[in-house]
FIMARTI-451428 format. One record per residue (C-alpha): x negated, y negated, z negated; residue number from 1. Coordinates in steps of 0.2 Angstrom, whole numbers, padded with zeros to 4 digits. Example, Ala and Ser with C-alpha at 12.3 -4.5 7.8 and 13.67 -1.06 7.14 Angstrom:
// FIMARTI-451428
<x->-0062; y->0022; z->-0039; i->1>
<x->-0068; y->0005; z->-0036; i->2>
***
This chain:
// FIMARTI-451428
<x->-0065; y->-0130; z->0085; i->1>
<x->-0082; y->-0125; z->0079; i->2>
<x->-0091; y->-0138; z->0068; i->3>
<x->-0104; y->-0148; z->0077; i->4>
<x->-0120; y->-0152; z->0067; i->5>
<x->-0135; y->-0163; z->0070; i->6>
<x->-0150; y->-0154; z->0077; i->7>
<x->-0167; y->-0160; z->0083; i->8>
<x->-0167; y->-0151; z->0100; i->9>
<x->-0176; y->-0158; z->0114; i->10>
<x->-0168; y->-0168; z->0128; i->11>
<x->-0170; y->-0154; z->0140; i->12>
<x->-0160; y->-0142; z->0129; i->13>
<x->-0145; y->-0154; z->0127; i->14>
<x->-0129; y->-0145; z->0131; i->15>
<x->-0118; y->-0152; z->0144; i->16>
<x->-0104; y->-0165; z->0142; i->17>
<x->-0087; y->-0159; z->0138; i->18>
<x->-0072; y->-0167; z->0147; i->19>
<x->-0062; y->-0165; z->0131; i->20>
<x->-0072; y->-0180; z->0124; i->21>
<x->-0059; y->-0192; z->0132; i->22>
<x->-0045; y->-0183; z->0124; i->23>
<x->-0054; y->-0184; z->0108; i->24>
<x->-0056; y->-0202; z->0110; i->25>
<x->-0037; y->-0203; z->0112; i->26>
<x->-0036; y->-0195; z->0095; i->27>
<x->-0048; y->-0209; z->0088; i->28>
<x->-0038; y->-0223; z->0096; i->29>
<x->-0022; y->-0216; z->0088; i->30>
<x->-0030; y->-0218; z->0071; i->31>
<x->-0037; y->-0235; z->0074; i->32>
<x->-0019; y->-0240; z->0081; i->33>
<x->-0012; y->-0237; z->0063; i->34>
<x->-0025; y->-0248; z->0055; i->35>
<x->-0023; y->-0262; z->0068; i->36>
<x->-0004; y->-0261; z->0067; i->37>
<x->-0005; y->-0263; z->0048; i->38>
<x->-0018; y->-0277; z->0049; i->39>
<x->-0006; y->-0289; z->0056; i->40>
<x->0011; y->-0283; z->0050; i->41>
<x->0008; y->-0289; z->0032; i->42>
<x->0003; y->-0306; z->0038; i->43>
<x->0020; y->-0308; z->0046; i->44>
<x->0029; y->-0301; z->0031; i->45>
<x->0020; y->-0312; z->0018; i->46>
<x->0031; y->-0327; z->0020; i->47>
<x->0047; y->-0316; z->0018; i->48>
<x->0039; y->-0307; z->0003; i->49>
<x->0033; y->-0323; z->-0005; i->50>
<x->0051; y->-0329; z->-0004; i->51>
<x->0059; y->-0313; z->-0011; i->52>
<x->0046; y->-0309; z->-0023; i->53>
<x->0042; y->-0326; z->-0029; i->54>
<x->0023; y->-0324; z->-0024; i->55>
<x->0012; y->-0339; z->-0025; i->56>
<x->-0002; y->-0342; z->-0012; i->57>
<x->-0015; y->-0333; z->-0024; i->58>
<x->-0003; y->-0318; z->-0026; i->59>
<x->-0001; y->-0317; z->-0007; i->60>
<x->-0020; y->-0318; z->-0006; i->61>
<x->-0021; y->-0303; z->-0017; i->62>
<x->-0008; y->-0293; z->-0007; i->63>
<x->-0020; y->-0295; z->0008; i->64>
<x->-0036; y->-0294; z->-0001; i->65>
<x->-0032; y->-0279; z->-0013; i->66>
<x->-0033; y->-0268; z->0003; i->67>
<x->-0048; y->-0276; z->0010; i->68>
<x->-0059; y->-0276; z->-0006; i->69>
<x->-0055; y->-0257; z->-0009; i->70>
<x->-0058; y->-0254; z->0010; i->71>
<x->-0075; y->-0263; z->0010; i->72>
<x->-0081; y->-0255; z->-0007; i->73>
<x->-0077; y->-0237; z->-0002; i->74>
<x->-0082; y->-0236; z->0016; i->75>
<x->-0100; y->-0232; z->0012; i->76>
<x->-0096; y->-0217; z->0001; i->77>
<x->-0083; y->-0212; z->0014; i->78>
<x->-0095; y->-0212; z->0028; i->79>
<x->-0106; y->-0200; z->0017; i->80>
<x->-0092; y->-0189; z->0013; i->81>
<x->-0088; y->-0187; z->0031; i->82>
<x->-0106; y->-0183; z->0035; i->83>
<x->-0107; y->-0170; z->0022; i->84>
<x->-0090; y->-0161; z->0022; i->85>
<x->-0084; y->-0165; z->0040; i->86>
<x->-0078; y->-0181; z->0048; i->87>
<x->-0062; y->-0174; z->0055; i->88>
<x->-0057; y->-0167; z->0038; i->89>
<x->-0060; y->-0183; z->0029; i->90>
<x->-0052; y->-0193; z->0043; i->91>
<x->-0036; y->-0183; z->0040; i->92>
<x->-0037; y->-0185; z->0022; i->93>
<x->-0039; y->-0203; z->0024; i->94>
<x->-0023; y->-0204; z->0034; i->95>
<x->-0014; y->-0194; z->0021; i->96>
<x->-0019; y->-0206; z->0007; i->97>
<x->-0014; y->-0221; z->0018; i->98>
<x->0003; y->-0213; z->0020; i->99>
<x->0005; y->-0211; z->0001; i->100>
<x->0001; y->-0230; z->-0001; i->101>
<x->0013; y->-0235; z->0012; i->102>
<x->0027; y->-0225; z->0003; i->103>
<x->0022; y->-0234; z->-0014; i->104>
<x->0023; y->-0251; z->-0005; i->105>
<x->0040; y->-0247; z->0003; i->106>
<x->0047; y->-0244; z->-0014; i->107>
<x->0038; y->-0257; z->-0024; i->108>
<x->0049; y->-0267; z->-0036; i->109>
<x->0037; y->-0282; z->-0039; i->110>
<x->0021; y->-0291; z->-0033; i->111>
<x->0010; y->-0280; z->-0044; i->112>
<x->0016; y->-0264; z->-0037; i->113>
<x->0013; y->-0271; z->-0019; i->114>
<x->-0005; y->-0275; z->-0024; i->115>
<x->-0007; y->-0257; z->-0031; i->116>
<x->0000; y->-0250; z->-0015; i->117>
<x->-0011; y->-0260; z->-0004; i->118>
<x->-0026; y->-0255; z->-0014; i->119>
<x->-0021; y->-0236; z->-0012; i->120>
<x->-0019; y->-0239; z->0007; i->121>
<x->-0037; y->-0247; z->0006; i->122>
<x->-0044; y->-0230; z->0000; i->123>
<x->-0036; y->-0221; z->0015; i->124>
<x->-0042; y->-0234; z->0027; i->125>
<x->-0060; y->-0233; z->0020; i->126>
<x->-0060; y->-0215; z->0026; i->127>
<x->-0052; y->-0218; z->0043; i->128>
<x->-0062; y->-0233; z->0050; i->129>
<x->-0080; y->-0228; z->0048; i->130>
<x->-0078; y->-0210; z->0052; i->131>
<x->-0068; y->-0214; z->0068; i->132>
<x->-0083; y->-0224; z->0074; i->133>
<x->-0096; y->-0212; z->0068; i->134>
<x->-0089; y->-0198; z->0079; i->135>
<x->-0093; y->-0208; z->0095; i->136>
<x->-0112; y->-0205; z->0096; i->137>
<x->-0109; y->-0186; z->0095; i->138>
<x->-0095; y->-0187; z->0109; i->139>
<x->-0103; y->-0199; z->0121; i->140>
<x->-0120; y->-0202; z->0128; i->141>
<x->-0127; y->-0220; z->0129; i->142>
<x->-0121; y->-0224; z->0146; i->143>
<x->-0102; y->-0220; z->0141; i->144>
<x->-0103; y->-0226; z->0123; i->145>
<x->-0100; y->-0245; z->0127; i->146>
<x->-0084; y->-0240; z->0137; i->147>
<x->-0078; y->-0229; z->0122; i->148>
<x->-0081; y->-0243; z->0110; i->149>
<x->-0071; y->-0255; z->0121; i->150>
<x->-0057; y->-0242; z->0122; i->151>
<x->-0056; y->-0241; z->0103; i->152>
<x->-0057; y->-0260; z->0101; i->153>
<x->-0043; y->-0261; z->0114; i->154>
<x->-0033; y->-0248; z->0104; i->155>
<x->-0035; y->-0258; z->0088; i->156>
<x->-0031; y->-0274; z->0097; i->157>
<x->-0015; y->-0266; z->0104; i->158>
<x->-0009; y->-0262; z->0086; i->159>
<x->-0011; y->-0280; z->0081; i->160>
<x->0002; y->-0287; z->0093; i->161>
<x->0014; y->-0272; z->0090; i->162>
<x->0013; y->-0275; z->0071; i->163>
<x->0020; y->-0293; z->0071; i->164>
<x->0033; y->-0289; z->0084; i->165>
<x->0040; y->-0273; z->0076; i->166>
<x->0037; y->-0280; z->0058; i->167>
<x->0047; y->-0295; z->0063; i->168>
<x->0061; y->-0285; z->0070; i->169>
<x->0061; y->-0274; z->0054; i->170>
<x->0062; y->-0290; z->0043; i->171>
<x->0076; y->-0297; z->0053; i->172>
<x->0087; y->-0281; z->0050; i->173>
<x->0080; y->-0272; z->0034; i->174>
<x->0072; y->-0276; z->0018; i->175>
<x->0053; y->-0281; z->0017; i->176>
<x->0048; y->-0264; z->0011; i->177>
<x->0052; y->-0257; z->0029; i->178>
<x->0035; y->-0265; z->0035; i->179>
<x->0027; y->-0251; z->0024; i->180>
<x->0039; y->-0237; z->0029; i->181>
<x->0035; y->-0239; z->0048; i->182>
<x->0018; y->-0232; z->0044; i->183>
<x->0025; y->-0215; z->0041; i->184>
<x->0028; y->-0210; z->0059; i->185>
<x->0012; y->-0219; z->0065; i->186>
<x->0001; y->-0209; z->0052; i->187>
<x->0010; y->-0193; z->0057; i->188>
<x->0005; y->-0196; z->0076; i->189>
<x->-0013; y->-0200; z->0070; i->190>
<x->-0014; y->-0184; z->0060; i->191>
<x->-0007; y->-0173; z->0074; i->192>
<x->-0019; y->-0180; z->0086; i->193>
<x->-0034; y->-0177; z->0075; i->194>
<x->-0029; y->-0159; z->0072; i->195>
<x->-0027; y->-0154; z->0090; i->196>
<x->-0039; y->-0166; z->0099; i->197>
<x->-0054; y->-0170; z->0088; i->198>
<x->-0069; y->-0159; z->0086; i->199>
<x->-0076; y->-0157; z->0068; i->200>
<x->-0094; y->-0164; z->0066; i->201>
<x->-0104; y->-0166; z->0051; i->202>
<x->-0122; y->-0168; z->0044; i->203>
<x->-0124; y->-0158; z->0028; i->204>
<x->-0141; y->-0165; z->0025; i->205>
<x->-0134; y->-0183; z->0022; i->206>
<x->-0136; y->-0191; z->0005; i->207>
<x->-0124; y->-0187; z->-0009; i->208>
<x->-0111; y->-0200; z->-0014; i->209>
<x->-0119; y->-0211; z->-0028; i->210>
<x->-0104; y->-0215; z->-0040; i->211>
<x->-0114; y->-0228; z->-0049; i->212>
<x->-0118; y->-0237; z->-0033; i->213>
<x->-0100; y->-0235; z->-0028; i->214>
<x->-0094; y->-0243; z->-0044; i->215>
<x->-0106; y->-0257; z->-0043; i->216>
<x->-0100; y->-0261; z->-0025; i->217>
<x->-0082; y->-0261; z->-0030; i->218>
<x->-0084; y->-0271; z->-0046; i->219>
<x->-0096; y->-0283; z->-0038; i->220>
<x->-0085; y->-0287; z->-0023; i->221>
<x->-0069; y->-0287; z->-0034; i->222>
<x->-0077; y->-0300; z->-0046; i->223>
<x->-0083; y->-0311; z->-0031; i->224>
<x->-0066; y->-0311; z->-0022; i->225>
<x->-0056; y->-0314; z->-0039; i->226>
<x->-0067; y->-0329; z->-0042; i->227>
<x->-0064; y->-0336; z->-0025; i->228>
<x->-0045; y->-0334; z->-0026; i->229>
<x->-0044; y->-0341; z->-0044; i->230>
<x->-0055; y->-0356; z->-0041; i->231>
<x->-0043; y->-0368; z->-0033; i->232>
<x->-0030; y->-0366; z->-0047; i->233>
<x->-0043; y->-0365; z->-0062; i->234>
<x->-0056; y->-0376; z->-0054; i->235>
<x->-0073; y->-0371; z->-0048; i->236>
<x->-0082; y->-0376; z->-0064; i->237>
<x->-0069; y->-0366; z->-0075; i->238>
<x->-0078; y->-0354; z->-0087; i->239>
<x->-0069; y->-0339; z->-0081; i->240>
<x->-0073; y->-0343; z->-0063; i->241>
<x->-0091; y->-0346; z->-0066; i->242>
<x->-0092; y->-0330; z->-0077; i->243>
<x->-0085; y->-0320; z->-0062; i->244>
<x->-0097; y->-0327; z->-0050; i->245>
<x->-0112; y->-0323; z->-0061; i->246>
<x->-0105; y->-0306; z->-0064; i->247>
<x->-0103; y->-0303; z->-0045; i->248>
<x->-0121; y->-0309; z->-0042; i->249>
<x->-0128; y->-0297; z->-0056; i->250>
<x->-0118; y->-0282; z->-0050; i->251>
<x->-0122; y->-0284; z->-0032; i->252>
<x->-0141; y->-0288; z->-0035; i->253>
<x->-0141; y->-0272; z->-0046; i->254>
<x->-0134; y->-0262; z->-0032; i->255>
<x->-0147; y->-0268; z->-0019; i->256>
<x->-0161; y->-0265; z->-0032; i->257>
<x->-0154; y->-0248; z->-0036; i->258>
<x->-0153; y->-0243; z->-0017; i->259>
<x->-0170; y->-0249; z->-0013; i->260>
<x->-0177; y->-0237; z->-0026; i->261>
<x->-0167; y->-0222; z->-0021; i->262>
<x->-0175; y->-0208; z->-0012; i->263>
<x->-0160; y->-0205; z->-0001; i->264>
<x->-0149; y->-0221; z->-0003; i->265>
<x->-0131; y->-0223; z->0000; i->266>
<x->-0134; y->-0241; z->0006; i->267>
<x->-0148; y->-0238; z->0018; i->268>
<x->-0158; y->-0254; z->0018; i->269>
<x->-0170; y->-0248; z->0031; i->270>
<x->-0155; y->-0250; z->0044; i->271>
<x->-0155; y->-0268; z->0039; i->272>
<x->-0173; y->-0269; z->0044; i->273>
<x->-0169; y->-0265; z->0062; i->274>
<x->-0165; y->-0282; z->0071; i->275>
<x->-0153; y->-0275; z->0083; i->276>
<x->-0142; y->-0267; z->0069; i->277>
<x->-0143; y->-0282; z->0057; i->278>
<x->-0140; y->-0296; z->0069; i->279>
<x->-0126; y->-0287; z->0078; i->280>
<x->-0118; y->-0283; z->0061; i->281>
<x->-0119; y->-0301; z->0056; i->282>
<x->-0111; y->-0307; z->0072; i->283>
<x->-0097; y->-0294; z->0070; i->284>
<x->-0095; y->-0299; z->0051; i->285>
<x->-0093; y->-0318; z->0055; i->286>
<x->-0080; y->-0314; z->0069; i->287>
<x->-0070; y->-0304; z->0056; i->288>
<x->-0072; y->-0319; z->0044; i->289>
<x->-0064; y->-0331; z->0056; i->290>
<x->-0051; y->-0318; z->0062; i->291>
<x->-0045; y->-0314; z->0045; i->292>
<x->-0044; y->-0332; z->0039; i->293>
<x->-0034; y->-0337; z->0055; i->294>
<x->-0022; y->-0322; z->0053; i->295>
<x->-0019; y->-0328; z->0035; i->296>
<x->-0014; y->-0346; z->0039; i->297>
<x->-0005; y->-0344; z->0055; i->298>
<x->0011; y->-0335; z->0050; i->299>
<x->0017; y->-0348; z->0037; i->300>
<x->0014; y->-0361; z->0050; i->301>
<x->0024; y->-0353; z->0063; i->302>
<x->0038; y->-0348; z->0051; i->303>
<x->0039; y->-0362; z->0039; i->304>
<x->0033; y->-0377; z->0049; i->305>
<x->0040; y->-0372; z->0066; i->306>
<x->0055; y->-0363; z->0059; i->307>
<x->0053; y->-0346; z->0069; i->308>
<x->0060; y->-0330; z->0061; i->309>
<x->0048; y->-0315; z->0058; i->310>
<x->0051; y->-0307; z->0075; i->311>
<x->0048; y->-0324; z->0083; i->312>
<x->0032; y->-0326; z->0074; i->313>
<x->0026; y->-0309; z->0080; i->314>
<x->0030; y->-0313; z->0098; i->315>
<x->0021; y->-0330; z->0096; i->316>
<x->0005; y->-0321; z->0091; i->317>
<x->0004; y->-0312; z->0108; i->318>
<x->-0007; y->-0325; z->0117; i->319>
<x->-0021; y->-0321; z->0105; i->320>
<x->-0019; y->-0303; z->0106; i->321>
<x->-0018; y->-0304; z->0125; i->322>
<x->-0034; y->-0314; z->0126; i->323>
<x->-0042; y->-0301; z->0115; i->324>
<x->-0037; y->-0286; z->0125; i->325>
<x->-0042; y->-0294; z->0142; i->326>
<x->-0059; y->-0299; z->0134; i->327>
<x->-0062; y->-0282; z->0127; i->328>
<x->-0059; y->-0274; z->0144; i->329>
<x->-0071; y->-0287; z->0152; i->330>
<x->-0085; y->-0286; z->0139; i->331>
<x->-0093; y->-0271; z->0147; i->332>
<x->-0096; y->-0277; z->0165; i->333>
<x->-0100; y->-0295; z->0159; i->334>
<x->-0113; y->-0287; z->0147; i->335>
<x->-0120; y->-0276; z->0160; i->336>
<x->-0123; y->-0291; z->0171; i->337>
<x->-0129; y->-0304; z->0158; i->338>
<x->-0135; y->-0294; z->0143; i->339>
<x->-0127; y->-0292; z->0126; i->340>
<x->-0135; y->-0308; z->0118; i->341>
<x->-0127; y->-0319; z->0131; i->342>
<x->-0111; y->-0310; z->0130; i->343>
<x->-0110; y->-0311; z->0111; i->344>
<x->-0116; y->-0329; z->0111; i->345>
<x->-0103; y->-0335; z->0124; i->346>
<x->-0089; y->-0326; z->0115; i->347>
<x->-0094; y->-0335; z->0098; i->348>
<x->-0095; y->-0352; z->0107; i->349>
<x->-0077; y->-0349; z->0115; i->350>
<x->-0071; y->-0344; z->0097; i->351>
<x->-0079; y->-0360; z->0090; i->352>
<x->-0071; y->-0371; z->0104; i->353>
<x->-0054; y->-0363; z->0101; i->354>
<x->-0054; y->-0366; z->0082; i->355>
<x->-0060; y->-0384; z->0084; i->356>
<x->-0046; y->-0386; z->0096; i->357>
<x->-0034; y->-0378; z->0084; i->358>
<x->-0039; y->-0390; z->0070; i->359>
<x->-0032; y->-0404; z->0080; i->360>
<x->-0014; y->-0397; z->0078; i->361>
<x->-0001; y->-0409; z->0072; i->362>
<x->0016; y->-0407; z->0064; i->363>
<x->0024; y->-0412; z->0081; i->364>
<x->0012; y->-0403; z->0092; i->365>
<x->0024; y->-0389; z->0096; i->366>
<x->0021; y->-0371; z->0100; i->367>
<x->0014; y->-0374; z->0118; i->368>
<x->-0002; y->-0382; z->0111; i->369>
<x->-0004; y->-0367; z->0098; i->370>
<x->-0002; y->-0354; z->0112; i->371>
<x->-0016; y->-0363; z->0122; i->372>
<x->-0029; y->-0362; z->0108; i->373>
<x->-0023; y->-0345; z->0102; i->374>
<x->-0026; y->-0338; z->0120; i->375>
<x->-0044; y->-0345; z->0120; i->376>
<x->-0047; y->-0338; z->0102; i->377>
<x->-0042; y->-0320; z->0108; i->378>
<x->-0055; y->-0321; z->0123; i->379>
<x->-0068; y->-0327; z->0111; i->380>
<x->-0065; y->-0313; z->0099; i->381>
<x->-0065; y->-0300; z->0112; i->382>
<x->-0081; y->-0305; z->0121; i->383>
<x->-0090; y->-0307; z->0104; i->384>
<x->-0085; y->-0291; z->0094; i->385>
<x->-0086; y->-0277; z->0108; i->386>
<x->-0104; y->-0279; z->0113; i->387>
<x->-0109; y->-0283; z->0094; i->388>
<x->-0101; y->-0267; z->0088; i->389>
<x->-0109; y->-0257; z->0102; i->390>
<x->-0126; y->-0264; z->0099; i->391>
<x->-0125; y->-0260; z->0081; i->392>
<x->-0119; y->-0242; z->0084; i->393>
<x->-0133; y->-0240; z->0097; i->394>
<x->-0146; y->-0244; z->0084; i->395>
<x->-0140; y->-0230; z->0073; i->396>
<x->-0149; y->-0213; z->0072; i->397>
<x->-0137; y->-0199; z->0075; i->398>
<x->-0140; y->-0191; z->0057; i->399>
<x->-0135; y->-0208; z->0049; i->400>
<x->-0120; y->-0210; z->0060; i->401>
<x->-0107; y->-0209; z->0046; i->402>
<x->-0116; y->-0219; z->0033; i->403>
<x->-0123; y->-0232; z->0046; i->404>
<x->-0106; y->-0235; z->0053; i->405>
<x->-0099; y->-0236; z->0036; i->406>
<x->-0112; y->-0250; z->0032; i->407>
<x->-0107; y->-0259; z->0048; i->408>
<x->-0088; y->-0258; z->0044; i->409>
<x->-0091; y->-0263; z->0025; i->410>
<x->-0100; y->-0279; z->0031; i->411>
<x->-0086; y->-0283; z->0043; i->412>
<x->-0073; y->-0280; z->0029; i->413>
<x->-0082; y->-0290; z->0017; i->414>
<x->-0082; y->-0304; z->0029; i->415>
<x->-0063; y->-0302; z->0031; i->416>
<x->-0060; y->-0301; z->0012; i->417>
<x->-0071; y->-0317; z->0010; i->418>
<x->-0062; y->-0325; z->0025; i->419>
<x->-0045; y->-0323; z->0017; i->420>
<x->-0051; y->-0327; z->-0001; i->421>
<x->-0062; y->-0342; z->0004; i->422>
<x->-0051; y->-0350; z->0018; i->423>
<x->-0035; y->-0346; z->0009; i->424>
<x->-0042; y->-0355; z->-0006; i->425>
<x->-0047; y->-0369; z->0004; i->426>
<x->-0030; y->-0370; z->0012; i->427>
<x->-0021; y->-0369; z->-0006; i->428>
<x->-0032; y->-0382; z->-0013; i->429>
<x->-0030; y->-0394; z->0002; i->430>
<x->-0011; y->-0391; z->0002; i->431>
<x->-0008; y->-0394; z->-0016; i->432>
<x->-0019; y->-0410; z->-0016; i->433>
<x->-0009; y->-0417; z->0000; i->434>
<x->0008; y->-0412; z->-0006; i->435>
<x->0019; y->-0427; z->-0012; i->436>
<x->0029; y->-0421; z->-0027; i->437>
<x->0034; y->-0438; z->-0033; i->438>
<x->0051; y->-0438; z->-0042; i->439>
<x->0051; y->-0419; z->-0045; i->440>
<x->0052; y->-0411; z->-0063; i->441>
<x->0035; y->-0404; z->-0068; i->442>
<x->0041; y->-0386; z->-0066; i->443>
<x->0048; y->-0389; z->-0049; i->444>
<x->0032; y->-0399; z->-0044; i->445>
<x->0021; y->-0385; z->-0050; i->446>
<x->0031; y->-0372; z->-0040; i->447>
<x->0031; y->-0382; z->-0024; i->448>
<x->0012; y->-0383; z->-0025; i->449>
<x->0011; y->-0364; z->-0024; i->450>
<x->0014; y->-0362; z->-0006; i->451>
<x->0023; y->-0370; z->0009; i->452>
<x->0036; y->-0357; z->0007; i->453>
<x->0039; y->-0362; z->-0011; i->454>
<x->0039; y->-0380; z->-0006; i->455>
<x->0053; y->-0377; z->0007; i->456>
<x->0063; y->-0368; z->-0006; i->457>
<x->0062; y->-0382; z->-0019; i->458>
<x->0066; y->-0394; z->-0005; i->459>
<x->0082; y->-0385; z->0000; i->460>
<x->0087; y->-0384; z->-0019; i->461>
<x->0084; y->-0402; z->-0022; i->462>
<x->0090; y->-0408; z->-0005; i->463>
<x->0074; y->-0418; z->-0003; i->464>
<x->0070; y->-0422; z->0015; i->465>
<x->0054; y->-0431; z->0009; i->466>
<x->0047; y->-0415; z->0001; i->467>
<x->0051; y->-0405; z->0016; i->468>
<x->0041; y->-0417; z->0027; i->469>
<x->0027; y->-0418; z->0015; i->470>
<x->0026; y->-0399; z->0014; i->471>
<x->0024; y->-0397; z->0033; i->472>
<x->0012; y->-0411; z->0034; i->473>
<x->0001; y->-0405; z->0020; i->474>
<x->0001; y->-0387; z->0027; i->475>
<x->-0004; y->-0392; z->0044; i->476>
<x->-0018; y->-0403; z->0037; i->477>
<x->-0024; y->-0388; z->0027; i->478>
<x->-0023; y->-0377; z->0042; i->479>
<x->-0033; y->-0390; z->0052; i->480>
<x->-0047; y->-0390; z->0038; i->481>
<x->-0047; y->-0371; z->0038; i->482>
<x->-0049; y->-0370; z->0057; i->483>
<x->-0062; y->-0383; z->0057; i->484>
<x->-0073; y->-0373; z->0045; i->485>
<x->-0070; y->-0358; z->0055; i->486>
<x->-0076; y->-0367; z->0071; i->487>
<x->-0092; y->-0372; z->0062; i->488>
<x->-0095; y->-0355; z->0056; i->489>
<x->-0092; y->-0348; z->0073; i->490>
<x->-0104; y->-0361; z->0081; i->491>
<x->-0118; y->-0357; z->0068; i->492>
<x->-0116; y->-0338; z->0072; i->493>
<x->-0117; y->-0342; z->0091; i->494>
<x->-0133; y->-0352; z->0088; i->495>
<x->-0141; y->-0337; z->0078; i->496>
<x->-0135; y->-0325; z->0091; i->497>
<x->-0143; y->-0335; z->0105; i->498>
<x->-0159; y->-0337; z->0096; i->499>
<x->-0162; y->-0320; z->0088; i->500>
<x->-0150; y->-0306; z->0095; i->501>
<x->-0160; y->-0293; z->0105; i->502>
<x->-0155; y->-0296; z->0123; i->503>
<x->-0152; y->-0278; z->0128; i->504>
<x->-0142; y->-0275; z->0144; i->505>
<x->-0127; y->-0264; z->0142; i->506>
<x->-0127; y->-0247; z->0149; i->507>
<x->-0124; y->-0246; z->0167; i->508>
<x->-0107; y->-0238; z->0171; i->509>
<x->-0108; y->-0221; z->0178; i->510>
<x->-0117; y->-0205; z->0172; i->511>
<x->-0136; y->-0202; z->0173; i->512>
<x->-0143; y->-0196; z->0189; i->513>
<x->-0143; y->-0177; z->0184; i->514>
<x->-0127; y->-0173; z->0174; i->515>
<x->-0126; y->-0155; z->0168; i->516>
<x->-0111; y->-0145; z->0173; i->517>
<x->-0096; y->-0147; z->0160; i->518>
<x->-0092; y->-0133; z->0149; i->519>
<x->-0078; y->-0131; z->0136; i->520>
<x->-0090; y->-0132; z->0121; i->521>
<x->-0092; y->-0149; z->0112; i->522>
<x->-0109; y->-0156; z->0113; i->523>
<x->-0122; y->-0156; z->0099; i->524>
<x->-0126; y->-0172; z->0090; i->525>
<x->-0143; y->-0178; z->0094; i->526>
<x->-0154; y->-0189; z->0084; i->527>
<x->-0156; y->-0201; z->0098; i->528>
<x->-0138; y->-0202; z->0101; i->529>
<x->-0138; y->-0192; z->0117; i->530>
<x->-0130; y->-0176; z->0122; i->531>
***
């Protein structure tokens, strides 16, 4: 297909819409499906990997966060690469890198290799996520974009329940590395779909990739995440932890100052001055913060405390995914009737309610109570994130689609990384403080405090029913604290959204009054996002 570039033609010269745009959307959904699938499959595998690789809670956090930190650090330059050299081309390259990382993870002999593989997968994902979103303004006019965002969100959500279910089945029949190997056919489908269905779009006039700013982003975020993960074990006043926090502050401040002085910045601070983009991005980031923390603490609870296997854990996450998919489909008509501010605010309130409800979970509550608040949480996620994402994308000029959506997704992934690091560290510290290791040798007591999985292994070896009971009680208490903090964060986000978010009504379903006839040629990108 011919390359589509951004031009500044008038509205009356806009080419007609092409029916192939919906097939192209299918190609994008297939790529997002890969990322949604991988997002949850590792969470289900972490307890099994912790047992077989001897990974502590901190090491489990790194297996999750190595992917997210690299993902967040590289999305801005990835968006610019797509703008300059072709979004479809970079999308396919990203899927190829993701495939290579999956193969390394499948063959990894220890925790360090798993962390390295996850980091490589983060490089690939950084190319896939923002470029998939940046194509939307060039494919769909404003009155169709909300529907397209909803379909992509539903596609990502569909991958989330499939990940735990398929991953759980693989863990029950094969070794833990199979959860990485399953990405091979998924990526092959995504690459094929992009090659045959997705048009090439680009903006050769976009800024060049700034390697210094990229390095500042990666090292700054890495130092911040490392400090948060290490703080519970070392102490928040430990010299290394304080030095890492200080280094992160200096590096990220230098990044902001450098970008503010740049003629054509990679981190476009002017986008953050637009209230619609800024506040919708903040709302989506806080939702990701809560979701990532929730998905990190749930699988160990289901597997260790409730005693389900890996497949059973995947199945038991379905209520949340079901609620998310339902809300993602309903968000557009609800937003059209009540406006995006009301929709996002209500979604965040529902999310806060579900997290606070979940914080009341007890060791004897059983799965029925968990399924209830998980379903409510899924509804809150869907109603909050779809209109927030659409509102942020709608505020982007077409010639900054790649870098702008890269900034949006960077903020979301930073929220996810901090969610896992901060809430995981809170869980680890609370669990260790509440765990009763009376009578255990020092070495065994220290190992038991690493995670609930480790405590269960020590309890089995020593035959200590008291340690087993204490481990379950301590973990449920820690999970309750995490959920309470998540609920408060969602409630604060709801108050901010209700007070400051622009109340723009969603685009009414259906085409404009005069829609030009359709032709086989793809539409040209427009600075105002129309075609």
